[in-house]
C-alpha positions in Angstrom: 0.0 0.0 0.0 2.8 2.5 0.9 4.4 1.8 -2.5 1.1 2.7 -4.2 0.8 6.0 -2.3 4.5 7.0 -2.4 4.2 8.7 -5.8 1.6 11.1 -4.5 3.4 12.1 -1.3 5.2 15.5 -1.0 8.8 15.7 -0.2 9.8 16.9 3.3 11.3 20.3 2.8 13.0 20.6 6.2 12.3 20.6 9.9 8.8 21.7 11.0 9.1 24.8 13.2 5.9 24.8 15.3 5.0 27.7 17.7 2.0 29.6 19.1 2.0 33.2 18.1 0.2 36.1 19.7 0.4 39.9 19.6 1.1 41.7 22.9 2.2 45.2 23.9 5.7 45.5 25.5 5.7 47.6 28.7 7.6 50.8 28.9 10.0 49.0 31.2 10.9 46.6 28.4 9.0 43.6 29.5 6.4 41.3 27.8 4.0 38.9 29.5 3.3 35.5 28.1 2.2 32.2 29.8 2.0 34.1 33.1 5.8 34.9 33.0 7.7 38.0 32.0 10.6 38.4 29.6 12.7 41.4 28.7 12.8 42.8 25.2 15.1 45.3 23.4 14.4 48.9 24.3 13.3 49.6 20.7 10.2 47.5 21.5 9.2 49.4 24.7 5.5 50.5 24.5 4.9 48.9 21.1 3.0 45.9 19.8 5.2 42.9 19.3 4.6 39.3 18.2 5.5 36.6 20.7 6.3 33.1 19.4 6.1 30.4 22.0 8.2 27.5 20.8 8.7 24.3 22.7 11.9 25.4 24.3 12.2 29.1 23.5 10.3 32.4 23.6 11.0 34.6 20.5 9.8 38.2 20.3 9.5 40.0 17.0 9.1 43.7 16.2 8.1 43.7 12.6 10.7 41.4 11.0 13.4 42.1 13.7 13.9 39.7 16.6 14.0 41.8 19.8 14.2 38.9 22.3 15.1 35.3 22.4 14.8 33.5 25.8 14.7 30.0 27.1 11.0 29.2 27.9 10.0 29.1 31.6 7.4 26.5 32.3 6.8 27.3 36.0 4.3 30.2 36.4 4.9 33.6 38.0 8.7 33.4 37.9 10.9 36.5 38.2 11.3 38.3 34.9 14.0 36.9 32.5 16.4 39.8 31.6 18.9 39.8 28.9 21.9 42.2 29.4 21.7 43.7 26.0 18.0 44.7 26.2 17.0 47.6 28.5 19.4 48.8 31.1 16.6 50.6 33.0 14.5 47.4 33.5 17.0 46.1 36.2 17.0 49.4 38.0 13.2 49.5 38.0 12.9 45.9 39.3 15.0 46.7 42.4 12.6 46.8 45.4 11.8 50.3 46.6 14.2 52.0 44.2 11.5 54.4 43.2 10.7 55.2 46.8 14.2 56.6 47.4 13.6 59.2 44.7 10.2 60.0 46.0 11.5 60.6 49.5 14.1 63.1 48.2 11.4 65.1 46.5 9.3 65.5 49.6 9.3 68.9 51.3 
């Protein structure tokens, strides 16, 4: 039977790259949320709509045709944000506990 159908089968063109894609807005602090976890993106994507591709092992974020993030996928929920050193320098400063309160205190009369 396989020999009969073999002539009508298509050739395999390469590995099948499967992923789930959704559009999300990157925060102004250079983070996106997907699957209840947060990942950093390049500063160019801050505040913009991006495409998040959730692969089996990776999270890839695209701004147009440009890749602005590529992280190992976290499967546990509500984990600390995954930062990449080349993304947004401010995101680490903003994630420090109470860093914004120090600046508020200095502005009080």
